[in-house]
N, C-alpha and C positions, 0 to 999 in steps of 0.2 A: 645581517639585518642592519639597515642603514639608520643612523640616528638623525633625528629631525635636525634640518638645518646644516648639516654636515654632507659636503660633497667630495667626491674622490676622482681623479683623473690619472691616466697613465701617460708617462712620457718617458724619453731616453735621454741620458747625458752622453754626447759623443766625445771620444777621446781625441783631443786636439793636437797631440804629440804627432811628430812625424811617423813614428812606428804605428800609433793608434789609427791614424788616418789611413795608412797602407793596409792595415789588417781590418779596417772598418769596425774597430771596437766601440761597443755601446753598453751602458749600464742603464737597465730598467729602473724607473724611478715611480714610486706612487706618490702623487701630491693629494693631500688631504686639507680641505678648506672648511672653515666655519665662519661664524660672524666675528670672532676676535683672533684667530689664528691661521696660519697656514704651516702644514707639516710636510717635510719632505723625508721620504723613506726610500733611499737607494736599495736595491735587492741585496740581501745579506748584511746590511749595516744597520738594522733597527731604525730608529727615527733620529739621526744625529742632528737635525736642524729644525728649530721651530721659530718662526716669526710671529711674534705675538703683541697685540695692541691691548694694553691694560693700564688703567688709571690715566689715560691721556697720553701714554708714552708708547713708542714703538721700541720693542727690544727684540734681538736676536738671541736665542738660547741654543748653545752648542753643548752636545752631549758625546764627549770624546769616549765615554766608556758606555757601551750600550747596555751594560748591566745595572747601570745607576738610574735612580728616580731623580736625581738632582742634576742639573747642569754643570758641566766643568767650567764653562764660560757664560756670563750673561753681558751682552753688549748693548748699551743705551745708545739708540739710533737718532736721538734728538739733535745731535750735532750735523746730522745729514739733511736736515730739513731744509729744502729749496723754497717751499711755498707753505702757507699755513693750511692745515688739513681742512677738508670741506666743512666738517663740523664746528670748526673754531672761527669762522667767519663772522 
């Protein structure tokens, strides 16, 4: 059952190595989007990457341990700002 405001899409990550291109390797990925986050779930890897907008800040949360509820890395992306966000003008 879909949660209100949450959308999902299917995609594939292509292996760009020489061997991966030759063997045409790809990894299915489910992309889940809501009003405040985008979650990437490669098949067999849980949800290792969450891009989240919280309290006016964009953060990348990385879960290197699929069994953990807490991210192993939280990267503040404010240093990557190239233009003011649309809501801050």
